[in-house]
DRENGUDO-420490 format. One record per residue: x, y, z of N, C-alpha, C in turn. Coordinates in steps of 0.05 Angstrom, whole numbers, plus 5000, padded with zeros to 4 digits. Each point is the difference from the previous one (the first is absolute). Layout:
! residues N
XYZXYZXYZ...
! end
This chain:
! residues 494
838261549018502650124996499750234979498849944977499750204981498350245009498049955016498350225012501950185017501749875016501750155018502050184983501049894978501850164984498650244987497649954990498450204987499450225022499249925024499450205020502450165007502349885003502450145006500750194979499749944975500550184977498150245001497549955006498050215001500950205023500649895024500750175022502550164995501949874986502550144993499550224981498349944981499350224978498450225013498449945019498350205013501950185017502049885013501750175016501650204984501149904977501350184981498150224991497649924991498250184989499150225019499649925026499150205020502150205007502649954993502150185010500050254981498750004977500050224983498850255013501250235000498750235011497950134982498250155011498150154983501350254990502050105013501450264992502949975006501750114981502749975005501350294996501750085019501350265000502949964993501050124978502549964990501650264999502150025015501650265002502749944987500550174979502449964985502450165013502449964988502450155010499550314997498450074980499450284996498450105026498149845008498550065024501750035025501949805001501950015023501950244999500750084976501650244997498650255008497450004994498450245009499750005030499749775013500050005028502650095012502349934987502650115007500150304999498950124978500050294996498450135023497749895007498350115022501549985027501449775004501449965026502450205001501450034978502250215001499050285006497750074989498950265005499350035029498749805011499150005028502450025019501949824996502350005018501750264998500250124975501450254998498650225014497450034997498550205015500349975029500049745010499949965030502850085010502249914987502650065012500550314999499350134977500550284997498550175021497749905009498450155020500349905029502049815003500349895027501250195020499249975024500950175022502249845016502350125003502149875014500450135026499849865023500250135027502850095004500150225019502650105009501449795015502749994999501649815013502150135018501349855019502150105016501749775007502650065007501849805008502550135010502049815007502550095011502149804994502550105001502349824994502650154997502249925014502550114997500050295006499250075025499850275011498050174986498349894983498250184986497049925005498450205005497149965001498850154977498249884987498750114976497149964998498850184986497149984993499750044969498349834989499450014971497050074998499250214986497450084999499350134972497550044996499050124975500749834976499949735002500749824978497950014979500950044975498250024976501249834977498249844989500949854976499850194976502350054988500250204979499749864972500949754999500049864974499549715004498449884984499649725000499449914972501749824989499549914973500249695002498049864991499949715004501749844981501050124980501749854981498449814984501049754996498749784985498349845020497749914990498249855017498549804983499549765010498549804984498749815019497549914993498749775013499949774981501149785008500249784981498349785012498749854981498549755008501949795006499549855020501749775007498649734994499449855020498749764996498049955024498249834997498049945021498250255002500150155022498350225004501950255008502449984991502150205010500850204978500750235009501250214984502550115014501650164986502250125013500350284989500450195019500450284993502850085007501450104980502850085003500550274990501750165013500950264991502950025003501150204984502950055002500550284993502350105008501050274994498250215011499149955025498450195014501850245010499250244996501450245010498350145021501250055023498750135022501850225012498850235004501650215013498450155021501250045024498850095023501650255010498550225003501350235013499050035028501750125018499350045027501750205014499350075024501550175017501449855023502250105010501449885021500850205021500349925026501250165021501749825016502350095009501749825015501450155022500949865020501750115022502349825004502550114998502449845004501250085026500549795017501350065026502249805003502450115006502349855006501850165019500049915026501350165021499050275001501750194996499150285002499050114972500249834980499250104974497049964995498750214994496949994995499550144973498949864981499350124974497049914995498450194990497349944989499550144974498549874983499550124974497549874988499150124978497849884987500350054969498449854984500450024972498049824985500849954974498249814984501749784990498749794993501349774988498349864980501349834983498549864979500849705002498249824998500649724997499049904973501849884985499449924973500449684999497849884990500149714995500149964969501649834989500049954973500449694997498749894979500149724996498549835019498050125014498349855020498249824983499549765011498249824988498349845020497949874991498549825017498749794984499349775011498449794987498249895021497449944993498149895018498349804984499449785014498249804989497250085005498149924982497250065002498549734997498549935019498449765000497050074996498749874981497250044995498449765010497550035007498649765010496950065000498649845015497150055002499249965028498150165011499149985028497749825001498949975024497749815003497550094988499950254990497550124987500449994970502249894989500449994972501250254988500850205018501450244991503049964995501150134980502949984998501550135021502349915008501550115020502950064990501350185012502850064992501650075026502549895002501650035024502950014993501550175012502850024995501649755012502249944987501649775011502750135008502149854999502550095007500950254985501250195015501050244986502950045007501650114982502850045004500550284987501550175016500850274990502950055002501150134981502850075001500250314997501250125017500150305001501950104979501649854989502050084979502050185014500950204984502150195010498750245014501050065025499150225015502150215003499250254994501950225003498650215019501850075022499050185020501650254998498850234995501350254994498950225019501950135014499550235017500650264985498250205005500450264987501250185022502550064999501250195018502749915007501450145021502749925009500149805021502349995014500549825022499449714993501149924977499749734990501049795019502150085015501249795017498249925024498250195008497949945020497849854988499050094976497949864987500649714994502549944993500749744994500149815024499950115024499849835025497449865001497750114990497649875000498649954974501450094978498749954974499849724992502249845007499949724992497749855015499750065025497949865016497350074990499550264994497450084990499549874971502050014984499749894974499449715000501449855016499349715002497349955012499250145020497349985013497850044978500450224985498050074981499849784977502449904992500249794981498549755009500549915024498749755012497050065001499250225010497250065003498550004973501350114980498550004974499749724987502149825006499649754989497549855012499650055028497749895013497450144993500250275000497550154997499050004971501949974981499050004972498549744996500849785011498549744999497350045014500050145022497550055014498050154984501050214985498250164982498849814978502049854988499149834977498049795008500649875023498249795009497350115009500250245011497650145008498150074977501350094976498750054976498549744991501249785002498849754990497949915021500749995025498349855021497550195006500450264998497850185008498450094975501650164983498550124977499049804980501749824990499149804980497949825011500449935025498149805011497250155004500050255009497550155004498750044973501650054979498750024974498649744991501349785004499049744992497549945017500050095024497849945018497450134990500250194982497450134990498949864977501349804989498949834979497549855011497950054987497549865008500049714988499649805018500049734991497249895000498050155012497349935001498450244989499350024975498850234989497149964996498350175011497149984997499150094972498449834988498850064975496950035005499150245004497450045008499449925028497749905007499349945029500449715005500049824980499949725005502349834989501750124984502349844989502650125010502049835003502750065010502049894981501750154990502449934983502349925017500949754998502049905016502850044986501650175009502750074989502349905019499449805016502049905019502249864984502650025010502249874988499749705008500549824981499949725004502749895013502150154997502649935011501650244999502549995012501950224998500850054971500550264992500950064973502549864994500449934975502449854990501850184983502550005006501950184987501849834982500550104976501949884981501950224992502249954986501750204992498850214980497749914988498850194980497450135010498749905019497450115009499149885027497950145012499049905025496949954993499049785012497249934993498549915024497550095002498349925022497449894989499149785012497549864993497950085019497850114990497750095016497549824995498549985021497649814997498350084978499250254999498450104976497249864998498749975021497449885000497950205012497750004988497750165012498249815016499550105024498549845021497550145008498049865010497750125012500950105030499650255004501050125024499349855026497549915002499049885025500449695000501049894978500449724998502449954981502349965012502649974986500549734986497849864994500349744986501150054973502249864993501250054974498649874978500550084975498749884976501049724997498449834989500849714995501749954975501550194993501949984977502550165005502149944987502550135004501050154975501950195004501150154978501449834979499850084975501549884980502850144999501949884988502750124996499750254983501450225009499850254983502350014981499750184980502050044980502550105014502549914990502450105012500650294992501550125017500950284995502649994987500250124976502449984983501450284998498850215007501250274997501050105027501850194999501250115024500450314999498750134980500550284996498550165023497849925008498650155021501049925027499150155020500949935028498449785012497549984993498349805013498249894978499749745003498049854983498049855019497550034995498049865016498449824981499749735006498449834984497649915017497650034989497549915012498949764986499449805012498749764988497150054998498849874980497050014999498749895024501549865016499049905025499050225018501250244999499150215017497050084995499450034974497350084992498149765001501049754994498349785003499149955028501950065021499049975027498050215008500250234988498050205005497149924990500149904975497549904989498949765016501849825009499149785015498550085025501350205016498850085025497450164994500050164979497550154993497749814993500649794985497949814993499049845024502049925016499449825024498350155020500450265003498450165019497750164988499349934977497650114986500450314994502350074995500550274990499350064971499949794984499550024973497149964993498450175014497149994998499250294995498350054980499250284993497250004987498450175011497250044988500150254984499749964974500050224982497050104994499650255006497350124996500450264983497850134995500250254985501450215015500249985027501550205015502950004995501049774992502949984995500750084972498250054983500650094971499750304999502350124994500150305000498550104975500649894976498850084976497949794991497950104986498049814990498749845023499150135021498949865022497449834994498850084977497649864991500549734988502649944996500749754988498749755012499750015027498949775014497050035006498850194985497050035003498749804982497649915009498449814984498250144981499550265005498550174981501450264995500250064974501550254992499250084972500950244993499450104973502549964981502349955012502449964986500949715002502749975007501149735004500049925029499049775005500149895027499649704999500449865022500049715001497249894994498050175005497249924995499449964971501550154983499649984971501749774988502549985010501749794991499249715008498549995023499049755010497050075004498449974979497150095003498349865020500749745006498449865021500350135027502350135005500250145026498250245001500050164977498250234999497349935003499149784988497249925001499249895029501849865010499249885026500350195024502050194997500450185023500350294989497850124990500350274990500650205023501250234992500550215020501649915024501849814995501749905022503050044991501749935017503050014994501149725004502249964986501349735002502750035017500549805017502550005016501549744992502650045000501949784994501449925025499649785011501449915024502449824992502350095003502449874989501849895023500949754996501949895020501849794986502449995011502049824987499449715008500749824981499549715006502849885006502250144995502649895006501850255001502449995015501750224999501150084973500050264993501450084976502949925000501249984977502749914996501650204983502250085010501850194986501949844981500450084976501849884981501850214990502749965006502050204991501849864980500250124975501749904980501950234991501849954981501750214990498450234988499950235014498950234990497050035004498949815016496950015003499349895028497950115011498949925025497049974995498949795007497249944996498849885026497350025001498649885024497649854987499649765009497649844993498349985024497450044995498149975023497449874989498849855018497449874995498150055021497450004993498050045019497249994990498050025016497250004992498850275004498450074980498450265002497049925000498750075021497249945003498350274996498250004982498450244995497449975014499250245012497450025014498650254990497350004999498450244995499250115027500450265004499150135025497750184992497649925009497650164995499750245018498250174994499750255014499449975030498849765007499449945028502449875013502450024988502649895011500349704999497949864990500349705000501949924978501449775005502149914982499049744986500349984974499149774984502249904983500449735003502249874985499550004971502050054984499849994970501649794988502750005001501649794989502950025012501549794996502849995010501949964976502250155001502149994980502549905012501349824987502849925007501950184983501850145011501750194988502949935004501550034979503049965000501350234989501650145016501150254993503149984995501050134980502850024994500850284999501950085018500550285004503150054995500650214986502850064996500650265017502450025011500750225020502450134990500050275000502650164997500950085028502649975004501350085025501850254997500050155021501950235000501150035028502150165003501450045026500150285005499350075025500150285010500949995030502150155004501249985028500749715008498849905020500549735009497549834998498350074980497449874996499749904971498949764997499249914974497150054995499450114976497450084995499049844975497549934999499049834979497550124987499649954974497650104986499249784980497449935000499049824980499850134973500849854978499850124974498749824980499349765007498549814983498649795016497450045000498349805016498149864981500249734999498149844985498549815018497349984996498549835018498349814982500249755005498549804986497849925019497449984989497849935017498549764989498549875018498349784994497649995019497849994991497649985019499949705009500049985028499949735012497149945010498550195004497349965011498250264993497549964995498350234991497049955009499050205012497149995007498350144980501350124978498550144981500449914970501149774999500349884972502850044989500349984975502650034986500950294998502550035006501350274999501949994975499850184982501650024975502850105007501949924984502750095004500550294998498550144983500250284995499250145026498049915014499150135023502249975024501249765000502149965020502350194994500850034976502350174992499350295008497550094995499250275007500250035031499349805015500250015029503050035008501749844989503050015006501050274994499550094975501350264990498950245014497550025004498750245010499850035030500149775013499750015029502449895015500849774994502149865016502850144996501049994975502650114994500350305008498050164991500250275005499850095028499149825018499950065029502349885015500649734994502249875015502750114995500550064974502850104992500850255016498350215001500750235016500349955029498549815011500349945028502649885006500849794984502549885002502450184996499850184980502150214995500450185023497850055013500150175024501849885021499849735004501849865018502950014990500249964975502750004987501450275003498550225000501150275005501150025027498849895019501150005029502749895002500549784985502649885000500549785017502349864995500849765014502850065010500450005027502550095012502249814997502450104994502449854998501550005028501649805005501650015026502050234998500050175022502050215002500150115028501950185005500150135025499150294997499550135022498950284999501950194986502549955002502150184990501149954973498949804986500949944973497850054981500750134977498150054979500949864974498149894985500749884974500450224980502049984984500850174978500349864974498950134978500449894974499349704998497649945009499049735002498749914975500149744995498849884975498849725008498249914983498649745004500449834975500749755005500049804977498549765008498749884980498449765007501449764988500649805016501349774992498349755009500849764992498249775007499649975031497650015008499149995028501150225018501050214987501550195015499550294991499950185020500050284996502750095010501650134982502750095007500050315002500750105023500350285005502950075002500950184984502950085000499950315008501750075019500150275011502450085012500750255000502150125015498750115025501750095019499150095027501050285007498550135016500850265011499750005030502150065014499750025030498950275006497850025013498650265007498749965027501450035023498849965027497950215005497749915009497850185005499850095028501849925018500150095027502849975012500450125022502650005014500749705009497949865003500549715010501749864979499750074975501549854979502750154993500650225013502750124996501949875021502550105000501949875016499350025031500049805014499449995028502549955016501150205014502549935014499749825023502149845006500049815021499750155026501750205004499650205021501950234993500150215015501350234992503049985006500849775013502949975008501449814981498849944977501349794984502850094989500550275000502750094991501650105023499349935024501650115023502749894999502050175008502949944999500849955028500749755007500749955029502950005001501150175015502950035002501049935028
! end
């Protein structure tokens, strides 16, 4: 019975532990407000440039044509997108002003009376409003989705004004035209708004990469673990945040720890990365023998004679005389490999990496033959500075310490001073620039093609890298600009 209780507790704890994401995306009300600003700009440009087809109709002895319709004025008034609950948002606007100019031609026939004329007219909408629900979710590939829900539009007050005389004839069809235009705009405005959400916003989200290649063999998994969650203060999405071997998607045998909470809301977006992201990278690299490197004189840019066994200045043959005596006029190679995956450690204001491995030294004679010298167990402690540029995190090593211990030797005792010379002159001076080169390439953050990070910053918290940033909408192609449902979305059916 006791064993069953213990097993149940372990399974329960494991389930809770495994639900933690490796990365969390946190959108504040400021971020939602910016999305509202972008949406207002897009819908305003769309309505102002909309083409309205010519129309015709008849009624009460009058046949008429309406043509050359042009939107002269469109002001969206107040607009806001509010976070609701679950995965829902709501977009509402009020006090929309819309003005349309057009031409008309009519023919009036009643018994023997025939009158025809043409002129111009103006339709003015004031106090128009709409509201639409927005549902967010996740598709089968782990990408975020967005879809419009129920939409309601009120055309407000409509004023139809003809420019010219014969008002008694105009009034015979003005009411019908005014009502038809009003009804159509209530439907078509919702069509425009829903199209903006279902086409444009969804196409933009579809550009988010959820499987990001890191080199040729690693893949960064940015899939959503579930649909985004909305609260009255923010929207949040949990991403897997794991690095996998591209040809073998077996997950690491450990789960993310809880990340530090987000307590600020000044920026539009906050991204938290768990140390799990980097630890899974190190796990896969160690498992698949990526952390193996043979250091030779070819890898050392300066002081290439450091690994010589015979020299006139400073070289390993002088610091370890038995190598110089046993293998004169040769070079030494250091064959390095990890013995366990490196571990990332993030604390307040500091990011460090601990690594362990073996370094085996060989002498390479002029005839290319390789001769075993000794083996070192090495434990490295590395500190890393992080910076942010565009949508990439960059890293640079600034403090590397390596502790060494000889575990086996074919040439006798190796003194500590010789080992320190080897570490300082060959290992650190070569490995640091190589790793910094990778850090310069950067680590990509989740984003879409049309969003740029602005005024970004990085903070280090327990187990957490916190990125705080504003956003800028900058579509790079017409695909990400407004995509009309079809050219008849503003058609006026009379």
